C-alpha positions in Angstrom: -14.8 158.3 -119.5 -13.8 156.3 -122.6 -16.5 155.5 -124.6 -16.5 151.3 -124.6 -18.8 151.4 -128.0 -16.1 153.2 -129.7 -13.3 151.5 -132.3 -11.6 152.1 -135.3 -12.7 148.1 -136.4 -15.4 146.3 -134.8 -13.9 143.4 -133.2 -15.3 140.7 -131.3 -14.7 141.6 -127.9 -16.8 145.1 -128.9 -19.2 143.6 -131.0 -19.8 140.8 -128.1 -20.2 143.7 -125.7 -22.7 145.7 -127.8 -25.4 142.5 -128.5 -25.3 142.1 -124.3 -26.4 145.2 -124.0 -29.4 146.6 -123.1 -31.2 150.1 -124.2 -30.9 151.0 -120.5 -27.0 150.5 -120.5 -27.1 152.2 -123.7 -28.4 155.4 -122.4 -26.2 154.7 -119.2 -22.9 154.3 -120.6 -23.7 158.0 -123.2 -24.7 159.7 -119.4 -20.8 158.7 -118.2 -19.0 159.4 -120.7 -20.0 162.7 -121.0 -18.9 162.8 -117.1 -15.5 162.6 -119.1 -12.4 162.0 -116.5 -9.9 164.9 -118.6 -10.9 168.2 -116.3 -8.4 168.3 -113.6 -11.3 170.3 -111.5 -11.8 168.7 -107.9 -14.7 166.6 -107.6 -17.6 165.5 -104.9 -16.5 162.4 -103.1 -19.0 159.4 -103.2 -19.8 160.0 -99.4 -18.6 162.2 -96.8 -14.6 162.3 -96.4 -12.4 161.5 -93.2 -8.9 162.5 -95.2 -8.5 165.0 -97.9 -5.6 164.5 -98.6 -2.3 161.6 -98.2 0.9 161.1 -97.5 2.2 158.5 -98.1 6.0 157.5 -96.4 7.3 154.2 -98.1 10.0 152.2 -96.7 11.4 150.5 -99.9 13.3 147.1 -98.9 10.9 146.0 -96.4 11.4 147.0 -92.7 11.1 144.3 -90.2 7.9 144.6 -87.8 9.6 142.8 -84.9 12.6 145.6 -85.0 10.7 148.8 -84.8 6.8 148.2 -83.5 5.7 144.5 -82.9 8.6 143.5 -80.5 9.0 139.9 -80.0 10.0 139.1 -76.6 10.2 135.3 -76.9 12.2 135.2 -80.4 15.3 136.0 -78.2 14.9 132.8 -76.9 16.2 131.1 -80.1 18.6 133.4 -81.2 20.7 131.7 -83.6 19.0 128.1 -83.2 18.1 125.8 -86.1 14.6 127.6 -87.6 12.6 124.7 -90.1 9.7 127.5 -90.3 8.6 127.2 -94.2 8.3 130.2 -96.6 10.7 132.9 -97.3 12.7 132.7 -100.2 16.1 131.4 -98.3 16.9 128.0 -98.6 19.2 125.4 -96.8 20.1 125.9 -93.1 18.1 129.0 -91.6 18.3 130.0 -88.1 16.3 132.5 -86.0 17.3 135.7 -85.2 16.7 138.2 -82.1 16.0 141.5 -82.5 19.3 143.5 -81.9 16.9 146.3 -80.5 15.8 146.1 -77.2 12.0 147.8 -77.2 9.7 149.7 -74.7 6.0 151.0 -74.2 5.8 154.9 -75.0 3.0 157.4 -74.9 -0.2 157.2 -72.8 -1.0 154.9 -75.4 1.5 151.9 -74.7 2.7 152.1 -78.4 5.6 149.7 -79.0 8.7 150.9 -80.2 12.2 149.5 -80.7 14.9 151.9 -78.7 16.6 153.5 -82.3 13.0 155.3 -82.5 14.2 158.7 -80.1 11.9 160.9 -81.5 8.7 159.2 -82.6 7.7 158.6 -79.1 6.6 162.1 -78.9 3.8 161.6 -81.5 3.0 157.8 -80.5 -0.6 159.2 -79.4 -1.5 160.4 -82.9 -0.5 156.8 -84.4 -2.3 153.4 -85.2 -0.1 150.8 -85.4 -1.6 148.3 -87.8 -0.1 144.2 -87.9 -2.5 142.6 -89.3 -1.9 143.2 -93.1 -0.1 140.5 -95.0 0.9 140.7 -99.2 1.1 138.1 -101.8 4.6 138.3 -103.1 8.1 137.9 -102.1 9.7 139.7 -105.1 10.6 143.5 -104.1 9.5 144.3 -107.6 6.2 142.4 -107.7 5.4 143.6 -104.4 5.9 147.1 -104.5 4.0 147.3 -107.6 1.2 145.4 -105.4 1.3 147.4 -102.3 1.3 150.9 -104.7 -1.2 150.0 -107.7 -3.3 146.8 -106.5 -1.5 144.8 -109.4 1.5 142.6 -108.9 2.3 142.9 -112.3 3.1 146.6 -112.8 1.5 148.5 -115.4 -1.9 149.6 -113.6 -2.7 153.3 -112.1 -1.6 153.8 -108.7 -3.4 154.4 -105.4 -2.5 158.1 -106.0 -3.9 157.9 -109.6 -6.9 156.4 -108.5 -7.4 159.1 -105.6 -7.1 162.0 -107.9 -9.4 160.1 -110.5 -11.6 160.0 -108.3 -11.6 163.3 -106.5 -9.8 165.3 -109.4 -7.5 168.4 -108.4 -7.7 171.3 -106.1 -4.5 173.6 -107.3 -5.0 173.5 -111.0 -1.6 174.7 -110.9 0.1 172.0 -109.5 0.2 168.2 -110.0 -2.5 166.2 -107.9 0.0 163.5 -107.2 3.7 164.4 -106.4 6.5 161.4 -105.7 9.7 162.4 -104.2 12.6 159.5 -104.3 16.4 159.4 -103.1 19.5 159.6 -105.2 18.0 155.8 -106.8 14.8 154.9 -108.0 12.6 152.0 -106.3 12.6 148.7 -107.6 10.3 149.1 -110.9 10.9 152.7 -110.9 8.1 155.2 -112.4 5.8 152.1 -112.7 5.0 152.8 -109.0 3.0 155.9 -109.6 2.3 155.2 -113.4 -1.4 156.5 -114.1 -1.8 152.8 -115.7 -4.8 152.8 -118.3 -6.2 156.1 -116.8 -5.4 159.1 -118.4 -2.1 160.8 -118.7 -3.0 163.6 -116.7 -3.3 161.2 -113.8 0.5 160.0 -113.6 2.5 160.8 -110.5 4.9 163.7 -111.2 8.7 163.2 -109.8 10.8 165.7 -108.1 14.1 165.0 -109.0 16.3 165.1 -105.5 19.1 166.7 -107.6 19.4 169.5 -109.7 15.9 171.5 -110.4 13.3 169.5 -109.3 11.4 168.8 -112.5 13.2 169.2 -116.2 12.9 172.8 -118.3 10.9 174.0 -115.2 12.4 177.5 -116.3 11.7 178.5 -119.6 15.0 179.5 -122.2 16.0 182.8 -121.5 14.9 184.2 -124.8 11.4 182.8 -124.1 9.1 185.2 -122.8 5.8 184.1 -121.2 3.5 185.7 -123.7 5.9 183.6 -126.2 4.5 180.7 -124.6 1.5 181.4 -124.0 1.1 182.3 -127.7 2.6 178.6 -129.0 0.4 176.8 -126.7 -3.0 178.5 -128.3 -1.3 177.4 -131.7 -0.8 173.7 -130.4 -3.8 173.5 -128.7 -6.2 174.7 -132.2 -4.1 172.4 -134.4 -5.0 169.3 -131.7 -8.0 170.4 -131.4 -8.6 170.4 -134.9 -7.3 166.4 -134.7 -9.6 166.0 -132.1 -12.4 166.8 -134.5 -11.9 164.3 -136.4 -10.6 161.5 -134.1 -13.3 161.5 -131.0 -12.5 159.8 -127.8 -8.3 160.4 -128.2 -7.9 160.6 -124.4 -4.1 160.4 -124.3 -4.2 163.6 -127.0 -6.6 165.4 -124.6 -4.6 164.7 -121.9 -1.1 165.9 -123.3 -3.0 168.9 -123.9 -4.0 169.0 -120.5 0.0 168.1 -119.4 1.3 171.3 -121.5 -1.1 173.9 -119.8 -0.3 172.4 -116.5 3.4 172.6 -117.3 2.6 176.5 -118.1 1.1 177.1 -115.1 3.7 175.0 -112.4 6.3 177.5 -113.9 4.7 179.8 -111.7 3.7 177.8 -109.0 6.0 175.2 -108.3 9.3 177.6 -107.7 7.3 179.1 -104.3 6.4 176.2 -103.3 9.5 173.6 -103.2 11.8 177.0 -102.0 12.5 176.6 -98.7 13.6 179.4 -97.7 10.5 181.2 -96.2 10.6 178.7 -93.3 11.7 179.8 -90.3 14.9 178.2 -88.8 13.6 176.7 -86.0 11.0 174.5 -88.7 14.0 173.5 -90.6 16.0 172.2 -87.1 12.8 170.4 -86.3 13.0 168.2 -89.2 16.7 167.7 -89.2 17.3 169.7 -92.2 20.8 170.6 -90.4 21.8 167.2 -89.9 23.4 165.1 -92.4 21.2 161.6 -91.8 18.5 163.4 -92.2 18.7 166.6 -93.9 16.9 165.0 -97.3 14.2 162.9 -95.8 13.5 166.1 -93.6 14.0 168.2 -97.2 10.6 165.9 -98.7 8.5 166.1 -95.5 8.7 169.7 -95.3 8.0 169.8 -99.1 5.5 167.2 -98.3 3.7 169.5 -95.9 4.4 172.4 -98.1 2.6 170.6 -101.6 -0.8 169.6 -99.3 -1.2 172.8 -97.3 -1.0 174.2 -101.7 -3.7 171.4 -102.5 -2.1 168.9 -103.7 -4.0 165.2 -103.2 -1.4 162.8 -103.1 1.9 162.9 -102.2 3.9 159.7 -101.8 8.0 159.7 -100.3 10.5 156.5 -101.2 13.2 155.7 -98.7 15.1 153.1 -99.8 17.4 150.4 -98.0 15.3 148.7 -95.7 16.1 145.4 -97.2 18.3 144.0 -94.8 19.6 140.2 -95.3 23.0 141.1 -93.7 24.0 143.5 -90.7 19.9 144.4 -89.8 21.6 146.4 -86.4 23.4 148.9 -88.1 21.6 148.5 -91.8 18.0 149.3 -89.6 19.2 151.5 -86.8 20.8 153.9 -89.8 17.6 154.0 -91.9 15.3 154.9 -88.6 17.7 157.6 -88.1 17.4 158.9 -91.3 13.2 159.2 -91.3 12.7 159.4 -87.2 13.0 163.1 -86.9 11.7 163.9 -90.3 8.5 161.9 -89.7 7.8 163.2 -86.3 8.1 166.5 -87.3 5.6 166.2 -90.4 2.8 165.1 -88.0 3.5 167.5 -85.5 3.5 170.2 -88.0 0.0 168.9 -89.7 -1.3 169.0 -86.2 -0.3 172.1 -85.0 -1.4 173.9 -88.2 -4.8 171.9 -88.0 -4.0 170.1 -91.0 -4.0 166.2 -89.3 -7.3 165.8 -89.0 -8.2 165.4 -92.7 -4.2 164.8 -93.8 -3.9 160.4 -93.9 0.1 160.0 -93.4 0.9 156.5 -94.2 4.6 154.7 -92.9 4.7 151.5 -94.8 6.5 148.8 -96.9 6.0 146.7 -99.4 6.2 143.1 -96.6 7.6 142.6 -93.5 10.9 140.4 -92.8 11.5 136.8 -91.3 11.8 135.7 -87.9 15.0 133.6 -89.4 17.4 134.3 -91.7 20.2 131.4 -93.8 23.5 131.3 -93.6 25.4 133.7 -96.1 28.9 133.5 -97.3 29.8 130.7 -94.6 28.6 133.0 -91.1 26.1 133.9 -89.3 24.5 136.7 -90.9 22.9 139.0 -88.5 19.8 139.6 -90.7 16.4 138.7 -91.9 14.7 137.6 -95.5 11.4 138.6 -97.0 8.2 138.3 -95.5 4.8 138.8 -97.1 2.5 137.2 -94.6 3.6 140.1 -92.2 4.2 143.7 -91.5 4.0 146.6 -89.5 2.0 149.7 -91.0 1.5 152.8 -88.8 -1.2 155.9 -89.9 -1.8 158.9 -88.1 -4.5 161.5 -88.6 -7.3 161.2 -91.4 -9.7 159.6 -89.3 -8.0 156.5 -88.5 -7.9 155.9 -84.7 -5.5 157.3 -82.7 -2.9 156.0 -80.1 -4.0 152.3 -81.3 -2.6 148.8 -81.6 -5.1 147.0 -84.6 -4.6 143.4 -85.5 -1.8 141.3 -84.4 1.1 138.4 -85.4 2.1 135.5 -83.9 4.3 135.1 -81.0 8.0 135.2 -83.0 6.4 137.8 -86.0 5.7 135.2 -88.9 2.4 136.3 -90.0 -0.8 138.3 -89.2 -3.2 136.2 -86.7 -5.9 138.9 -85.9 -7.5 141.3 -87.8 -5.5 139.8 -91.0 -6.2 141.4 -94.2 -4.6 141.4 -97.4 -3.2 144.9 -99.1 -6.5 145.2 -101.7 -8.7 145.4 -98.3 -6.3 148.0 -97.4 -6.4 149.7 -100.2 -10.4 149.8 -100.1 -10.0 151.4 -97.0 -8.0 153.9 -97.7 -10.3 154.8 -100.5 -12.8 154.9 -97.8 -11.2 157.5 -95.6 -10.8 160.1 -98.7 -14.4 159.6 -99.7 -14.8 157.0 -102.4 -16.2 153.4 -103.4 -13.6 151.0 -105.1 -16.7 149.4 -106.4 -17.5 152.5 -108.1 -14.3 154.0 -108.8 -13.9 152.3 -111.7 -12.6 152.7 -115.1 -13.6 150.8 -118.8 -10.2 149.4 -119.9 -9.6 145.8 -121.8 -13.2 145.2 -122.4 -14.6 145.5 -118.9 -14.8 148.3 -116.0 -11.6 147.9 -113.7 -11.2 149.4 -110.0 -8.4 149.5 -107.7 -8.7 146.5 -106.0 -8.9 143.9 -109.0 -12.2 142.4 -107.9 -13.6 144.1 -104.6 -12.7 144.3 -101.2 -13.9 144.7 -97.4 -13.2 147.9 -95.6 -11.0 147.4 -92.5 -13.7 149.0 -89.8 -10.8 148.3 -86.9 -8.9 151.2 -88.3 -11.4 153.6 -88.5 -12.2 156.4 -85.4 
């Protein structure tokens, strides 16, 4: 833990902070400082957890709630009629857009799914559909940062970083937080999985979609493991000597930890990301034999393998959901790319007895509007950005099974039941992992900071 009283220079903030601190607070700060967050070993949760790991499937761009899991039949009656609904980024003439898809009830639970979902109905009774979440920003980068880090500004620690800060790493030879993307990075890039002001060891490690998943994973041919070990030992000796003269140098200690982790990863990572050991049946189930599903399927299968090996938080970004135009074609293609792989992931986790303590999330940065504006002089069948309504799927990890929680209004414009801001969703996710957002803090910038920024409420209706 950073020591809030150490500073190379006595500035005004630290001086005032010291004046207002009692002897008891000084003693407590010293005790907390000795419990350094730098070690990567697993820590005890703050209360009994329902989940130990998270796999987050992030649909970048904002999937449409009314065209996926929250159908609005009344909207079809107003198709192409003028809309004077306020909000969204659209200006000028706007018109309502009925869904191009049909919808049906699936599973014994009767969850709603649009027709393009072919495989997901098989696991409908494992899913919880939350319809009450709302965001704050209509811009993609801000909304992405907010959903991933709790802050719209970027630069704060991501949810995966907070999770690993609070719980530590189970496998010392693998990163605790792994990220996978398609060819293009999401808007905002790596700031979506940043460690922020937490020590560098908690940032997400991205596996590249092409070539070597991690650059320089394999050592040069002329370097043996013995050579690498001797070099690392010498670097560690020099860094340790520097740290003795400059205490509380978290960045240096984190860098030393990163060197050691990289060395250990050279042995462990190749075996985890190599899918050759998987059966043809498993690869086919994840869609690796089809062009449309092979990339996302491979990432979902690797996510299962990573969690199986002790990786605490895995995040997969799927882009292309920003359907202002040609919604019918665009959303159908995106649904097809993720439908079979995410279904296989949930079934695979359940068959291996892992779903109970693995929380699977499917979500975007916001939802979409029930209307659109005229673009290019013609009616463009698509939808604008909507931060007042979205749909989130959850499975495993202590959430209700086969349940619909919350609701949007009759046109899908905004959340009206069990409606909560993103910070409450974050507080709930931490709670499922055995962490208390109010206690999971880090001293930075003169105050103790937390994921929710200033506290939040657990969404009890989501918890089984």
